[in-house]
N, C-alpha and C positions, 0 to 999 in steps of 0.2 A: 161914223156908224156907233153907238154909244154900246159900252162894256160891260158887262155885266160884272160887279167884286163877289168872290168868296166869299161866303158864309163863315164863321167863325168854323160851328159843325163840319165845315165841306174840309175847311184846314187837319181841322184832328182828323178825319173817318181818312186824310190823304197821307197825314202823318204816318200812319196806322199802314194802311198799305202799299205805301211805298213804301216805308221797311220793310215790311213782314216778304216781300219780291223780292228786296236785296240781299237778305235772313234765309232763306231759301235758294238759292243760287252763291249765296258763298257759303253752305250745307255742303250741297254738291258740291263746290269746290275741293271742299275741305274734305268732303270725305274717299276725292277722287283724285288728290294731292298734287291740285293745279293753282294756278296764283293768278287774279288779277290786277285788276293794275289799281291808282289811286293810292288811298293810306289804307284801305281795303286791302288792297296787296301788299304794303309795306305789315298791314297788321299781317299776314297769314305768314308771308317773310320770317318774320319777327316770330311769329309759332313756332315755323318748321325749326328756325336758329337754337331756339333762349328755349321755346319748350311754354314761352309767353302766352296766358292767354289771349284772345283775337279779341273777345271787347275791351282787354286794359289796354293789349295795344295798339288798339283804335280810339280806344279819345285820349292813349299819350301821344301820338302822333301826331294829332289834328287840335293839339294845342295854340301849335302857334302860329294856322291860321284861321282861331280865332281873331286876332287882331285885324285883319283883311279882312275877315266878312261882317265886322262892326264899323272898321275907322271907310268901309268902299260904298256896301252891301247894306246897310245902316242896320240898325237893332230890331227889327220886324225879321227883316232876314238871316240875323245871325241867333236871334231868339227860338225862329222857326229850328233853324241847322243843326241846332245843339241840344235842342228836344229828340230830334231824327238822329245823334248821333249813338244819343243816351242810350235813347231805345232797341236800336239797334245791336248794341255793345248789349241792354241783356236779352234780347230775344235767341243771341247766337250763344251764348250764357246760358240759360236754359232753355235750349236747344232740343238737348241729348235725352231729358225727361218725356218732351214730347214726339218726340221723330226719336226712329230709331234704323238707320241704313245695316247691312247686311253688305253692304256694295253698288257699285252705281258704274257705269260703263264710262269712260272716262273722256270718250266722244261725242256721249248723250251730257255726259257733265258740262263741257264745254260750253256744247251748244246753248242746251236751257238754261245751265246757269246763267250764260254771258247775257240772253234775252231775256230774265226775270230781275237780272242783277238792271240792266239797262232799260225795262217796262216799270222800278219798281225808280232809277231818279228821274225819270221823265216823268213819273207824278209829282216823284218830291218837284225839281224843278218847275211844273205850272203851277206851285199853288207856294212860290219861292222862296224855298227854303231846297236845302242840298246834303250830302254829308261830309262836306269838311273836307277836308284836302284840296284835293286840286281842284277837284270839281265846282270851290270856289271862287277862284280865280279864274278857269276853264266859265264860266258864266261874267265875272268882273268883264273878259277881256268880250266877251256877246258882246255884251250888253255899253259898253264904250270903245269898245273897236270895231265893231263888225265880224272879230273870230269866230266860224263856230264852235260852239261848246267840243261838239261831240269830234271835232277832226282832232282839237288843242289833246281836248280828254286820250285819244288816241295815241298820241303824238308818246309824251306822259310814262301812258302804262305801254306800250313797245316799251322804254328804255328800263321799265321797270320789271319787265319780265325780261333782257338783257341779266340784270343784274341775277335775276333766278336761276337761272342756268347752274348758278356757283350751289344753288342746295336742291336743287331737281331736275330729276332727266331728261332726257336733253325732246326725249317726247312728252312727258309732260309739260316740258314747255313751251314747248310744239302747241300744243293743243288748247295752253293758254294762251296762245298768241291767236287761236283762232274764235274762241272765246271775246277777248278783245275785239278783236274785228266787231263781230256781232254783236257786241253789246253796244259800241263807239258808230256802228251805223244804224243800230235803232236806234239812237237819239240823233244819228246827222240827221236821219230822215224827215224823222216826227216834232223837235224841238229848234223850229227855226223863227226868228221873226217875223211878228205881220199873223204866222196862218195860224194861233191858239190866243180866241182875246178875253181870255178869263183874269180877270185881275182879282192883286192882292189887298 
């Protein structure tokens, strides 16, 4: 069966929408002092531990992964991923100017934030982009070794959440695990080779 390639404007809209979903999820997590996985989780931990702004930490953590993106996934994927990383850094940096939260229920933040981040990543993955970090490695392993990106990401996220125990209360860490499960089950169920035929 023939497949339709994504048009340029479709990729642009996907980058904007995908990073927006993730940014809102990150905002929920930060407001509730939760932690997500991958590079975003490490950036949140850096923010909690040192006060380094999330956007700056996120870009910094992603630097080593760009080599893998370029060498293993190709320049088109790497360039879209770099654009998505910068967009997310900008969105989270300027979010306080347009989103003001007086508080959020941590359980809701974990579940809704996890779902939003998962859907955002799904949008990016389907347009051959990512948010750097271990998602690049996850996509590479799925495309070349048949390892589901969602399950791989879940294992990485749980390791990061274990480290988070040293920076956030146990209850928050437990809710962060719940959010990671929601996020990665969303990816594992919806991002399967052959299920989606759109190409870039």
